[in-house]
C-alpha angles and dihedrals in degrees: 000000000000127000090222117036099171105112094199089056094048090049089064088069099033094106094042121104120242110274108222099136124112107291093205089060090051091050091054092050094045095050089061095054126093112251095232095055096038098047091052090062099032103027128200111252109168144251139269132050114344088198094056122113097223126071119193114202119193130182099252138325107291108225141085107253092206092061097030100044095147093052091045092050097050104031097042118010096041094034097107093042093050091052094042089053092051096045096046101034112021108025089110092068120105098210119073089201097044107154092241090064094061104023100059116128113296096357094114093211097308120148118175092215085075125010088202089077086076107082093214090057095045091051092052094044097047099033121090116311144062101283122188093233090060089058092047087055091058092049094048092042091053089053093042092056089057092062110019130079118248090253092054093049094058116103093353096156132048130188093237102013117219092203135030089239089067095046122103087219093064086079102046148021120231129208140148137235093231122041092209118093130232132180086226138348094262093055118108123337119001115253109270113202095195090053091045091056088061093053129102088239092062091046091052091049096045107042110004134087090264089061090049088054093050090050091055095073124103095218129024118192111196107193097173106111129232096294089067104022098034125226125292114287092014122129089238092055091048092051094046091050091048089061088066102029118007091183095071120109108210094216103036099038101048134105132163122243123197092273101353141074110229125201122186133155133195088223089079139250129098130332106240119213117189116193140153119281106292095237090062088071090069092054107036101017131033125244092252090067091048093051093043094049092057100032091064091052114081100227094188102279093291092197 
């Protein structure tokens, strides 16, 4: 048995050396590097289950790195190194939450299979507010109820899950379009698509092994809004969609959902769903609409 079966994911780390050095020393070295240079060599990939069938794609990581330094370090800066360590050193384990995966030197309890294993993340997610992960729960729960028995559906999620079975992230993988964080989308400079296309992140998504991994999912939910994903029939939308399924024809393979744009082709590859940022559903639309919109879409038996 292997923790991660997805060959395209394991291929990302195939040329990487085994990572058995002191992690705390790596953390010290990494914290001194500039994000742009570092993330080109050790790119951000995402979190959750690499063997899942659903990929959630946001706009960027939603926090202020100056006030959430621990989250930024583990979820973003050390993302590649965490996964490389697991794939090359610990992929033989049978338990996704084996203590060794989150209690290595300097990791402060973090495990990339579920960001909720980090206390700072769990506190932000399940404190006051309309957090994105809460909306992901409703989408996955709506799908789960289509396939699971009533007994199985009870107490599916926990704030700090004690087992991978009870983690939201067992059922999906989560990434972002941009690998740079913001507290909110209006913070700092506005997202510039032309500039983004010149970035290492775009290159990794378009032509690298990370892009091959993203294109291996059955369903991709892009909840980034038009500023990041473009509007329907725009060149920007077409190029963003091509990152996840280059076989889609924007005109022939499109239909409109209640609040989503849906792209799917008989030629193969993922179904792409483009919708507003998930937290907007708690402000302008109620959670019933969110659950209904996705429950009627067969997302590939996510469970």
